[in-house]
N, C-alpha and C positions, 0 to 999 in steps of 0.2 A: 309620830314621827317611828313608829314598833319597827314590828324584821329585828334584822344583824344592823347593828348598831359598829362600823368599826367611824374612831374619831381621828381622822387624818392630820400629821401636821407632828412636827419634832420641837422646834420654838411657831406658835401656830400664831402669824403674821397675823393670821383673816380674824381672830380671837378679837387683837389687840385696836386693830381696824375696826372697828365697830363700832356702834354706835348702841345697839339698845344689847340687850344680853337677848341669852338664847333657853329655855328647856322645852321639855318635853320626856317623855313619858314611853320605855322600849327595854323591848325583851332581849338577852345574851348581849347589853352590850361590851367592847371592847376594848380598846383604845393603847397601842406601843408607847413603852414612854412620850412624855413628852412636857413642853413650862407655854404659860402664855403669865401676861401679866393680870388677869384678869382671875377673880376670886370664882372658886369653881365650889355647886354644892354640890351631893347625893342622894338620893334616900331612896332605900333597898324597899320595893311594897313587895318584896315576895324572893324566898330563899333565902342562900348570901353569897355575897358578891365579892371571891377575894379584893382584896386593894394596897399598892404599893406609894407607898410615899412618903419621897427625899429620901429611898433606901429602906424603909420598913415598910413589912411587910403589914397588915392586917389582915383582919375578914370584919368586914361587915351586912353584922345580920337585918333580916324583916325588922323589922322598927328603929333602926336605929341613920344614921347619917356617919358621909364622912364631907369636913369640908380641905379643902386646901387649897392653900395662901398660897400670896403670891408669887408668883413664879419660881414656886416649886415642883419640879419634877414628878411627874405622877406615872401611876397606867393600873390598870383593873380588866379582870377580865369577869367575863359569870357563864354558869349554860342556860341552857331553856328554861331549865321554872325558876329560873330568879328578873326578876324586874324592878327596871329603876326609875327617880325620877331625878332628872338632869336638870340641872341652875349654874348657870355659864354665865356672873357680871362683869364686864367692865368696868374700868377702877372710877373711869370718868363719868361713870350714868350714875354713882356712887359717892357727889362730894363731900356728904357730913364725914364719910367714914373712909376712905380714902389716904388719908395721910394717914393714916395709923396701920389698913394695911397695907399699906405702899412699904409699909418698915418692922412689919411687925407680922411672926405666922402666931396662929390657932395653941393657943398652951394643951388641949385635946382634941388631935384633929376626925375622935371617931367617939358622935355620943352619943354615950346612954342618958341620957338623964327625958324624962320619959313627960313633965312636961317643954322641951324645947321641941321633942322631941313632935308632940304633937301639938302645937303653937306651929311647925315649921309646913309638918303635915298638908295643915287646912289653907294654910299660904297656895303652899307648891300648887295646891288642888285648885286652886281662884287662878294664877297665872294659868294654870291648860285648860280651865274653862273659855279664859279671856282669848285664849288661842295662840297672840302673838303681841308684839310688842310694837305701839305706831305714836304715831303724834297724837291717836285722837286716847288711849288706853297707859302712854309713858307716863306720868303722874300716876295712877293707878297702883302699873304695874311698879312702877320705885319704890310707893306704897307697900305692901306687901316685901320688898327684897329690902328696905327698912326695919321692917319688924322681924326677919328670919336674923338680919346678921344683927340686930342690934343685940338683941336673949341673945345667942351665941357670944359676941362678945363678954354678952355679964357673965353669963353662965361657964362660959369653958373656960372663960382667958386669953386675952393675949401675952405670949412672950417675945423675949428681943431675940432676932436670929441671927448675931454674931457671928454666935462658932454653926449655922446651917449650910455646906457645902453645897448650895442649890447655882451659885457663880461660878464653881469649880465647875457643872455640871454644867450648867447655860452655854457655858462657852466650852466646852466638849459637844453640844451637841449641837451647837448654830453652826461648828466645822464642818463637824460632819454631817448636819445639811446642806453643808458649800460645798462638803469634795466626797461625796460615795461610787460616785459614777468612777474616784481617780482607784488607783491601789491607796487603800490604808493599809495599814500592820501596826497588830503589837506597839514594834517598838519604834516604830517610826510618830505613834498619836504622843505614847509616853515618854519620849524625848522632847515632844512638840514643847508637852506642860511641861517639863521637867523632873517628870518621875521613873523611878524602874519599876520595866516590865512592873513585877511579879507585883509592888508597889497599884500600876494602871490597876492595871484587870480585875488586883482585889475590890477598888475604891470602885469600878464600871460595873462589874457582877452584882458588890453589895447595892448597891445604890439605883443600878438600874435591872436589876434580876435576870437579866443575859448573856450572852457572852460578847465584844467588840466582835465577831467577823457575825453570835445572828443579830445582832442591830444593823449591820452595814447590811447584811442580808433583805433583810423586811424594806430595809432604806429602796432599795435597791427593786425587791420582787414591786414595790407600789411606783414606782416609774411604770414599769416593766404592763403594772396594768392601766400607766397610763393611755401609752403608746397602744396598745391589746384596741382599749376603747376608741378611741384615733387613727387609728389606721388600721391598714390588713397587710403589714409590710408581715414577712414569713417567722415561725419565731427565732430560728438565728438569727437572723434579724436581730430583733425584738432584744434577744438573751444577750444576744451581745453590746448593741446598745444605751443596754441595762446594769454594764458592768461585770457580768453574767463570763465566764473562760468555756461555759459547755452547756448545750443544753440540759443535757442530766442533773447540771447545778441547782440550774434556774427551773425545769419541771418539779424538784425536792423542796425550793428555797418559798418559788409563789403558792405550793401547795399546804408551804406547813404558815403563810401567812392568811393566804384566801381560803382555805378549802376545798379548792378545785383546784385541777388541770388550768394551766394556761390557754387551753383547747376548748376549754367547755368556758371557761370564762368568755374570752370572748365572744361564743356558741348564745351564750344567757344576757348578755348587754344587749348583740344584737337584737337579741330574741323579745327579749327586754324594746 
């Protein structure tokens, strides 16, 4: 799966409903802050990828990999010169490791371990050769994944997650996923979760790397993109149905999220 990749979802129900893992290599991979119970791994094959894991920023270079523990909010963004192999593994697919990986996090989420990274790359390449996981390849795919995760657990270590704020972030993201089309303010959200506006804003910005307004606007832009693909409704109608109060704001937010205007997006989709 090449080209521009945008990982959809905040709480990715599709990932947690998947039976099989997903793996692919691509350039300019980007995803907004999201989470799932699946374990995710990214190996950077070229360039450098900025990654944010549970509110902490990392710069993952060529030959390094990052590991996203279960239910940890994460996001990443990479330019044209960056390529990466992604592996997303539902916990149900790895019953030997699921009990520990559902309760603990990787002590070092970015690996510079040369041996681990070399072995992981070999296994990832073999997975890409297989193409996808199916009933015919399931056992072989699981074997390669066990090698990667087994080495990662041994060489990077696992830590208790008692101090992590991921459950608060999970609840915030789930709430926004259900309510982004309604008026959402910093004041109302801070009150709902029992924080002052200042404290809530600090937690949100530090953990997700954007303001509440930016995040909600990105959700509305994605909603608008679905409407543009599925209907021929006028842009004003799409904007209002997506929670925007003006076409100008709609255009600005949509272009920030998708790199093109809504009109061009609809045209490119129809042309494709």
